[in-house]
C-alpha positions as CSV (number, residue, x, y, z in Angstrom):
1,M,-0.2,0.1,-0.1
2,I,1.5,3.1,-0.9
3,Y,1.0,5.7,2.2
4,K,2.8,8.5,0.8
5,H,3.5,9.4,-2.1
6,R,6.5,11.3,-4.2
7,Q,6.4,14.5,-4.9
8,Q,8.9,16.4,-7.8
9,P,11.4,18.1,-6.3
10,S,9.9,21.4,-5.9
11,E,12.7,23.3,-8.1
12,L,12.6,21.1,-11.2
13,P,9.5,22.5,-13.0
14,L,11.0,26.3,-12.9
15,L,14.3,24.7,-14.0
16,R,12.4,22.8,-17.7
17,C,10.7,26.1,-18.0
18,L,14.5,27.9,-17.7
19,H,15.8,25.2,-19.9
20,T,13.4,25.8,-22.5
21,R,13.6,29.4,-22.7
22,M,17.0,30.1,-21.9
23,N,20.6,29.2,-22.4
24,L,21.7,27.6,-18.5
25,S,25.6,27.9,-17.8
26,A,27.0,24.2,-17.7
27,E,26.8,24.2,-13.7
28,D,23.0,24.9,-14.1
29,K,22.3,22.8,-16.9
30,K,24.6,19.9,-15.2
31,Y,22.5,20.3,-11.6
32,Y,19.0,20.5,-13.9
33,F,20.0,17.3,-15.6
34,N,20.9,14.7,-12.7
35,L,17.5,16.4,-11.2
36,E,15.5,15.2,-14.0
37,K,17.6,11.7,-14.5
38,G,17.2,11.5,-10.9
39,F,13.5,11.8,-10.5
40,E,13.2,9.9,-13.9
41,G,14.6,7.1,-11.8
42,E,12.3,7.2,-8.5
43,L,9.5,6.4,-10.7
44,R,10.8,3.5,-12.5
45,F,11.0,2.2,-9.0
46,D,7.4,3.7,-7.7
47,L,6.5,1.3,-10.7
48,F,7.8,-1.6,-9.3
49,A,6.5,-0.6,-5.9
50,K,3.4,-0.3,-6.8
51,E,2.8,-3.7,-8.3
52,L,3.8,-5.4,-4.6
53,T,1.0,-7.6,-3.0
54,C,2.8,-8.2,0.2
55,E,1.1,-6.2,3.1
56,C,3.3,-3.3,3.7
57,L,3.4,0.5,3.6
58,I,5.4,2.2,1.5
59,L,6.4,5.7,1.9
60,H,8.5,7.5,-0.8
61,D,10.2,10.6,-0.8
62,L,10.8,11.1,3.1
63,L,12.1,14.7,4.5
64,L,13.3,14.1,8.0
65,T,15.7,15.2,10.9
66,S,17.6,13.3,13.8
67,N,20.5,13.9,16.1
68,N,20.5,17.7,14.7
69,T,21.4,16.7,11.0
70,T,18.8,16.1,7.8
71,F,18.7,13.0,6.1
72,Q,16.5,12.3,2.6
73,I,14.7,8.7,2.1
74,D,14.1,8.0,-1.8
75,S,11.7,5.1,-0.2
76,L,11.0,3.6,3.0
77,M,9.0,0.2,3.3
78,I,7.1,-1.0,6.5
79,T,6.8,-4.6,7.0
80,A,5.7,-7.0,9.6
81,E,9.0,-7.4,10.5
82,T,11.6,-5.2,8.7
83,I,11.9,-1.5,7.7
84,F,13.6,-1.2,3.8
85,I,14.8,1.9,3.1
86,Y,16.0,2.1,-0.7
87,E,18.3,4.7,-2.4
88,V,17.7,4.9,-5.5
89,K,20.3,5.0,-8.6
90,N,19.6,6.2,-11.9
91,F,23.1,5.8,-13.4
92,S,23.5,4.8,-16.6
93,G,26.9,3.3,-18.3
94,D,29.8,1.5,-16.9
95,Y,31.0,1.9,-13.3
96,Y,34.0,0.3,-11.6
97,Y,34.3,-0.5,-7.7
98,E,37.6,-0.5,-6.2
99,S,39.3,-0.3,-3.0
100,E,35.3,0.3,-1.5
101,K,34.9,3.0,-3.8
102,F,32.6,4.0,-6.7
103,F,34.3,5.3,-10.5
104,N,33.1,5.9,-13.9
105,M,35.0,4.3,-16.7
106,R,37.1,7.9,-16.9
107,G,38.7,7.3,-13.5
108,T,36.5,10.1,-11.6
109,E,35.3,9.2,-8.0
110,I,31.7,9.3,-7.3
111,L,30.1,9.8,-3.9
112,N,29.8,5.8,-2.6
113,P,26.0,4.8,-2.2
114,L,27.1,2.7,-0.1
115,H,28.4,5.1,2.3
116,Q,24.9,7.4,1.8
117,V,22.5,4.6,2.7
118,S,24.3,3.1,5.5
119,R,24.3,7.2,6.9
120,T,20.6,7.2,6.5
121,A,19.8,4.1,7.7
122,S,21.9,5.1,11.0
123,L,20.3,8.5,11.4
124,L,16.6,6.3,10.8
125,R,17.6,4.0,13.5
126,S,18.1,6.9,16.0
127,L,15.1,8.8,15.4
128,L,12.9,5.4,15.5
129,F,14.8,4.2,19.0
130,K,13.6,8.1,20.2
131,Q,10.2,7.9,19.0
132,G,9.9,4.1,20.9
133,F,10.1,2.3,17.9
134,N,12.5,-0.6,17.4
135,L,12.1,-2.5,14.3
136,P,15.3,-3.5,12.3
137,V,16.1,-1.5,9.7
138,D,17.4,-2.4,6.4
139,C,18.9,-0.3,3.8
140,K,19.4,-1.5,-0.4
141,V,20.9,0.5,-3.2
142,I,19.0,0.4,-6.0
143,F,20.3,0.7,-9.7
144,I,17.4,0.7,-11.7
145,N,18.8,1.6,-15.0
146,E,19.1,-1.2,-17.4
147,H,21.9,0.1,-19.1
148,F,23.9,0.4,-15.8
149,T,27.0,-2.0,-15.1
150,L,29.0,-2.1,-12.4
151,Y,32.4,-4.0,-13.0
152,Q,34.1,-5.4,-9.8
153,A,30.7,-5.2,-7.8
154,P,31.5,-6.5,-4.0
155,V,29.2,-9.5,-3.1
156,N,26.6,-7.5,-1.1
157,D,23.3,-8.1,-0.3
158,T,22.5,-4.0,-0.3
159,L,23.4,-3.9,-3.7
160,I,20.5,-4.6,-6.4
161,H,21.6,-4.3,-9.7
162,P,19.3,-4.2,-12.7
163,T,19.2,-7.5,-13.5
164,Q,18.1,-8.6,-9.9
165,L,15.0,-6.3,-10.0
166,K,12.2,-8.2,-10.5
167,T,13.5,-11.4,-8.6
168,Y,14.2,-8.9,-5.4
169,F,10.4,-7.5,-5.4
170,H,9.3,-11.5,-6.1
171,K,10.8,-12.3,-2.8
172,L,9.4,-9.1,-0.9
173,N,6.0,-11.2,-2.3
174,T,7.0,-13.6,-0.2
175,L,7.1,-12.2,2.8
176,P,3.9,-13.6,4.8
177,F,3.0,-11.7,7.7
178,L,0.4,-8.8,8.6
179,L,0.7,-5.8,9.7
180,T,-0.7,-4.6,13.1
181,K,-2.1,-1.6,14.3
182,R,1.7,-0.3,15.4
183,H,2.5,-0.3,11.9
184,H,0.4,1.8,11.0
185,L,0.8,4.1,13.9
186,L,5.0,4.1,12.7
187,A,3.6,5.5,9.3
188,E,1.8,8.1,10.7
189,K,4.7,9.3,13.0
190,L,7.1,9.3,10.2
191,L,4.3,11.5,8.4
192,E,3.9,13.9,11.5
193,L,7.9,14.1,11.4
194,Q,8.0,14.4,7.8
195,L,10.2,18.5,7.0
196,D,8.1,20.7,4.8
197,A,10.9,21.7,2.9
198,S,14.5,21.3,3.3
199,P,16.8,24.3,5.3
200,V,19.1,24.0,2.6
201,K,17.5,26.0,0.0
202,P,18.6,25.2,-4.1
203,K,20.4,27.9,-5.6
204,L,18.6,28.4,-8.4
205,P,19.5,30.6,-12.3
206,S,18.7,34.1,-11.7
207,Y,17.0,35.4,-14.9
208,Q,14.9,38.3,-16.0
209,Y,11.9,38.3,-18.4
210,D,13.9,39.8,-21.2
211,Q,16.0,36.8,-20.8
212,L,13.8,34.5,-22.1
213,E,12.8,33.6,-25.4
214,K,9.0,34.4,-25.7
215,G,6.1,32.0,-27.5
216,I,5.0,28.9,-26.9
217,S,7.0,25.9,-26.6
218,C,5.9,22.9,-28.3
219,A,4.2,20.4,-25.5
220,K,6.1,17.4,-26.7
221,C,9.7,18.6,-28.3
222,H,9.8,21.6,-26.4
223,S,10.5,24.0,-29.8
224,F,9.5,27.2,-30.3
225,S,9.2,26.1,-34.0
226,V,5.9,26.7,-33.0
227,F,2.9,28.2,-35.6
228,V,-0.7,29.0,-34.6
229,D,-3.1,27.5,-37.6
230,G,-7.2,28.0,-36.8
231,R,-7.5,25.8,-33.2
232,K,-4.7,24.5,-33.4
233,C,-0.7,25.2,-32.3
234,V,1.6,23.3,-34.9
235,C,5.0,22.2,-33.9
236,N,7.1,22.7,-37.4
237,N,9.6,20.4,-35.8
238,C,8.1,17.1,-34.6
239,T,4.4,17.8,-36.3
240,H,2.5,17.8,-32.7
241,E,-0.4,19.4,-32.2
242,E,-2.3,21.1,-29.7
243,I,-5.4,23.3,-29.0
244,V,-4.6,27.0,-28.8
245,E,-6.3,27.5,-25.6
246,S,-4.5,24.8,-23.8
247,A,-1.2,25.9,-25.0
248,V,-2.1,29.3,-24.2
249,V,-2.8,28.4,-20.4
250,R,0.0,26.0,-20.2
251,A,2.4,28.9,-21.2
252,A,0.4,31.4,-18.8
253,K,0.9,29.0,-15.8
254,E,4.4,28.8,-16.8
255,F,4.9,32.6,-16.6
256,K,3.4,32.6,-13.2
257,L,5.8,30.1,-12.2
258,L,8.7,32.3,-13.2
259,F,7.6,35.3,-12.0
260,P,4.9,34.6,-8.7
261,K,5.1,38.2,-7.8
262,E,4.1,39.4,-11.2
263,K,0.8,40.5,-12.3
264,M,-0.3,38.4,-15.3
265,S,-2.5,41.0,-17.6
266,T,-3.5,40.5,-21.0
267,G,-0.9,42.4,-22.1
268,I,1.9,40.5,-20.5
269,V,0.4,36.8,-21.7
270,H,0.0,38.1,-25.2
271,D,3.7,39.2,-25.1
272,W,4.8,35.9,-23.3
273,C,3.1,34.0,-26.1
274,S,4.1,36.4,-29.1
275,I,2.5,33.7,-31.6
276,V,-1.1,34.8,-30.6
277,R,-2.1,37.8,-32.9
278,S,-5.0,38.7,-31.2
279,K,-5.2,40.1,-27.6
280,K,-9.0,39.3,-27.3
281,R,-8.8,36.0,-28.2
282,I,-5.5,36.0,-24.9
283,K,-8.2,37.9,-22.9
284,Y,-11.3,35.3,-23.9
285,I,-9.0,32.4,-22.8
286,L,-7.1,34.2,-19.7
287,D,-11.4,34.6,-18.6
288,K,-12.2,31.1,-19.2
289,N,-9.3,29.4,-17.5
290,F,-8.1,31.9,-14.5
291,N,-9.5,34.6,-11.8
292,A,-10.0,38.3,-12.8
293,A,-8.9,40.9,-10.5
294,G,-8.9,44.2,-10.5
295,K,-10.6,46.4,-12.9
296,N,-10.3,48.2,-16.3
297,R,-6.5,49.1,-16.8
298,W,-5.5,47.3,-14.0
299,L,-7.0,43.8,-14.7
300,Y,-5.6,41.0,-13.8
301,Y,-5.4,37.4,-13.6
302,E,-4.4,34.8,-10.9
């Protein structure tokens, strides 16, 4: 049973918009791609977890604090006898393991996920003990990407490789024991302890309205080679079609995401979308899909 669903990282929608509408620096682009890839891997893991038939409570994307240390758990599963925590890695390509360290094939050392998940397990055990729960904690590193290979991998049941995923989840389904009210209290307590946001704020790129490309991007390929043909927006790049109203609403929501303090007027959305020539058409769409505030020259939409 999914007790807590996964939410996408709060900064991801904004970074998607910025990546589409401006040239990010190499550092910002790397951060965005890693965030996108990590979230994609977690969603793949969720598909496996969703199919579990054993009695369990699954909480995705927990942010907790223990011993004055904030820590994040990709996924946690409460079973009758054990709490499993999962660190999901969406690595792709070839890596190797040497002297208790992980390296890519260029010889660059990466953070050891075994150390990461071990630290997380230790913090969770301490937190649970203080809350009066003493179920054992077992930790796993899930390599979710089928195009990942780890050479010289240690014989370690903490690491679950892509070829082992189906077998691992099949074994979980053989767990025979039932959950009690105590297990549900534990799940509720973890939700109660969940932090609203990380104390460390992500450093997002700075941007201004004039720096961003205007127009409506293709909902499929994200190209700006889009033109209006009657009631549809058509992409010259991939031929994808979208109803103009839907495209304008999507673009307007992007504007609100990027500029939450700005008042969204008909004129601003008309300039932002650029390819829709008629201001009246823009106003009709905004009237239909957003709440109007103010009057006459000062009319804007929320």
